[in-house]
C-alpha positions, 0 to 999 in steps of 0.5 A: 500500500505504500508504494501506491500511496506514494505514486498517488500522493506524487501525482495529486497536482498538489505543492504538498504531497500527502496520503493517509492508507488503511491495510485494507487498501483504501488511499486517502489524499489531501485535497482542495475543499472548503472547510474551515478548520483546514484553513490555510494561507501559503507564504506569498500568497494572499488568498486563503486555501482550504485544505481536506487533510488526507486522513480526513479524505479517507474517513470521508471517502471509504467510510468507517475507518480502521482501528490503525491508519498510516499518514505519509507526506512526501516531498517532491523527490519522494522521500518521506518527511513529517505527517504527524496529523494536526490536532484537528484530524486528531480529534476528527480521527478519534471521534471516528474511531480510529485508535491509532496513527502510524505517521512518517516523522522529519527524517522519514521514519515511522512512529505511532500515535494513540488517539 
């Protein structure tokens, strides 16, 4: 699943390449969507940008999540980097029933968080 998620994330047409996936073969990616909680303003751009985070996309598009999901962010060259879910995503995932999240840290290594 990791390599399939990587390919989808790197070809998502966005500046940031994120993917969330399950062991059951479901994948979510970051994508534009008007959502107040996920409001961003990127450096050098005065236009507000709303983005649906990959882990939320995974849950919303693929129904009830498993107890554990994986979240990874890639640099443009495909190197994994920090993908720890933000506080809003942690709250959303906890209430959706996710118990654990594996995510990549700044070194691209996997860490696990209990929700």
